[in-house]
C-alpha positions in Angstrom: 4.4 -10.9 -1.5 3.6 -14.5 -2.5 2.5 -15.4 1.1 0.2 -12.4 1.0 -1.1 -13.4 -2.4 -1.9 -16.9 -1.1 -3.7 -15.5 1.9 -5.7 -13.1 -0.3 -6.7 -16.0 -2.7 -7.9 -18.0 0.2 -9.9 -15.1 1.5 -11.9 -14.9 -1.7 -12.0 -18.7 -2.2 -9.9 -18.8 -5.3 -7.7 -21.8 -5.8 -4.6 -21.3 -7.9 -3.3 -24.6 -9.2 0.2 -23.2 -9.6 3.0 -23.8 -7.1 5.1 -20.9 -5.7 8.2 -22.3 -7.5 6.3 -22.2 -10.8 5.0 -18.7 -10.2 8.4 -17.4 -9.4 9.8 -19.0 -12.5 7.1 -17.2 -14.6 8.0 -13.9 -12.9 11.6 -14.5 -13.9 10.6 -15.2 -17.5 8.7 -11.8 -17.6 11.7 -10.0 -16.2 14.0 -11.6 -18.8 11.6 -11.0 -21.7 11.5 -7.3 -20.8 15.2 -7.0 -20.2 14.3 -5.5 -16.8 17.1 -4.6 -14.4 15.2 -2.1 -12.2 11.4 -2.0 -12.2 8.3 -3.7 -10.9 6.1 -6.6 -11.6 2.4 -6.8 -11.2 0.6 -10.2 -10.8 -3.2 -10.2 -11.4 -5.1 -13.4 -10.9 -8.8 -13.8 -11.8 -11.3 -16.7 -11.8 -11.3 -16.6 -15.6 -14.4 -16.6 -17.7 -17.8 -17.5 -16.3 -21.6 -17.0 -16.7 -23.4 -13.8 -15.9 -24.1 -13.2 -12.3 -22.2 -12.8 -9.0 -21.6 -16.4 -8.0 -18.3 -17.9 -9.2 -18.6 -20.8 -11.7 -18.4 -24.3 -10.3 -15.4 -25.0 -12.5 -12.8 -22.3 -12.2 -9.9 -22.0 -14.7 -7.9 -19.0 -13.3 -6.0 -16.6 -15.5 -2.6 -15.3 -14.4 -1.5 -12.0 -15.9 2.0 -10.7 -15.2 3.0 -7.2 -16.3 6.4 -5.5 -16.1 7.2 -1.8 -15.7 10.6 -0.1 -15.8 11.6 1.9 -12.8 10.1 5.5 -12.9 11.6 8.0 -10.5 9.1 9.8 -8.3 9.3 12.6 -5.8 10.3 11.5 -2.3 8.4 14.4 -0.7 4.7 15.0 -1.1 1.7 16.8 0.3 -1.4 15.0 1.6 -5.0 15.7 2.7 -7.2 13.6 4.9 -10.0 12.4 2.6 -13.6 13.5 3.3 -15.2 11.8 0.3 -14.8 8.2 1.3 -13.7 5.9 4.1 -12.2 2.5 4.6 -14.4 -0.4 5.9 -12.2 -2.0 8.6 -14.9 -4.6 9.2 -14.6 -6.1 5.7 -11.9 -8.8 5.2 -11.4 -7.3 1.7 -9.7 -4.2 3.3 -6.8 -6.5 4.2 -6.2 -8.1 0.8 -4.7 -6.6 -2.4 -7.3 -6.6 -5.1 -8.5 -4.5 -8.1 -11.2 -2.9 -5.9 -9.6 0.5 -5.9 -12.7 2.8 -6.3 -12.4 4.2 -2.8 -8.7 4.9 -3.4 -9.5 6.6 -6.7 -12.1 8.8 -5.1 -9.6 9.8 -2.3 -6.9 10.5 -4.8 -9.2 12.6 -7.0 -10.2 14.6 -3.9 -6.5 15.2 -3.2 -6.0 16.5 -6.7 -9.0 18.8 -6.3 -7.5 20.1 -3.1 -4.1 20.7 -4.7 -2.4 17.8 -2.9 -0.4 14.8 -4.1 -2.1 12.0 -2.1 -4.8 11.4 0.5 -4.9 9.6 3.8 -8.0 7.6 4.3 -9.9 7.2 7.6 -11.8 4.0 8.5 -15.5 4.1 9.6 -14.4 4.8 13.2 -12.5 7.9 12.1 -9.1 6.4 12.6 -6.2 6.7 10.1 -6.1 3.5 7.9 -3.8 4.1 4.9 -3.0 6.4 2.0 -4.4 5.8 -1.5 -1.7 3.1 -2.3 0.6 3.0 0.8 0.8 2.3 4.5 1.2 5.1 6.9 3.9 5.6 9.6 4.2 8.6 11.9 6.9 9.8 14.3 5.2 11.0 17.5 7.1 12.0 20.6 10.1 10.2 19.1 8.3 6.9 18.5 7.6 5.3 15.1 4.0 4.2 15.0 1.7 2.8 12.4 -2.0 1.8 12.4 -2.8 -1.9 13.3 -4.2 -4.2 10.6 -7.5 -4.3 12.5 -8.1 -0.7 11.4 -8.6 -1.8 7.8 -5.3 -1.6 6.0 -3.3 -3.8 3.6 -0.5 -5.8 5.4 2.3 -4.2 3.3 5.5 -6.1 2.9 7.7 -3.0 3.5 5.5 -2.1 6.5 6.2 -5.5 8.0 10.0 -5.1 7.4 10.0 -1.7 9.1 8.1 -3.1 12.1 10.4 -6.1 12.4 13.7 -4.3 11.8 13.2 -0.8 13.1 10.9 -1.1 16.0 7.7 0.4 14.5 4.8 0.1 16.9 1.2 -0.7 16.0 -1.4 1.5 17.6 -4.5 3.4 16.5 -3.9 6.8 15.0 -6.3 9.7 14.8 -6.1 12.9 12.8 -5.2 14.8 16.0 -2.2 12.5 16.5 -0.9 13.3 13.0 -1.2 17.0 13.7 1.6 16.7 16.3 3.7 14.3 14.3 7.3 15.3 13.6 7.3 13.0 10.5 4.7 11.2 8.4 6.0 8.5 6.1 4.3 6.5 3.4 5.6 3.0 2.5 4.9 0.5 -0.2 6.9 -1.9 -2.3 8.1 1.0 -4.6 9.7 2.8 -1.7 9.2 5.4 1.0 8.0 8.9 0.7 7.9 11.7 3.3 4.6 13.7 3.8 5.9 17.2 4.2 2.4 18.8 4.4 -1.0 17.7 5.6 -4.2 19.6 5.0 -2.2 22.7 4.0 0.0 22.7 7.1 3.6 21.6 7.3 4.6 18.3 8.9 7.5 18.9 11.2 10.1 21.1 9.4 8.2 20.8 6.1 10.9 18.6 4.7 11.9 14.9 4.8 13.0 14.1 8.4 15.8 12.0 9.9 13.7 8.9 10.5 12.6 8.7 6.8 16.2 9.3 5.7 17.5 6.5 7.9 14.8 4.1 6.7 15.7 4.9 3.1 19.3 4.2 3.8 18.6 0.8 5.4 16.0 -0.5 3.0 17.2 -0.6 -0.6 14.7 0.3 -3.3 15.4 0.6 -7.1 16.6 4.0 -8.2 17.2 5.3 -4.6 
């Protein structure tokens, strides 16, 4: 997570005069202050205050905000739609950094709610699968575990990287037609894995969590699971 944070800061030209060791120490302080045993931390870094306008100030004094949340159980199975209201710009470097620019994700999630689904899969401008509203996408197709490549405009998730490294996930472009014949669709982020049991009103595989998702849940520990 810290390596991705540093890469994201470099992409937007924001220098954080705080070492990794110091940042980890502050994270630990927030955990202790909240008596957190199972939960999540969110680190938000801004350029701090500055004058009106788009250009960053010449002298930047960053702010670092760390918030803690206790673990909240969530369903491990969910229904999804393929969003029609928005798309992911795979040509923008911002598509591969984690920022607060969530408006496309919010539009997709609102569309999912309007269509009686739990989440939305978002296409990029070429019409390929990029991601869910806040997760990476994996699919089991012809017995092979596959996930879209970073070039298709998705966040390089830490859990995604672990699945690829440890479980043989293969990166290749995915189209909606590919997902229509998937035996499993799995969403991953740092809060855990979830099985997509329905897509656009049709069942995925058996309509329940499949064996690959169960095996991944057993091999990658998450709080509360």
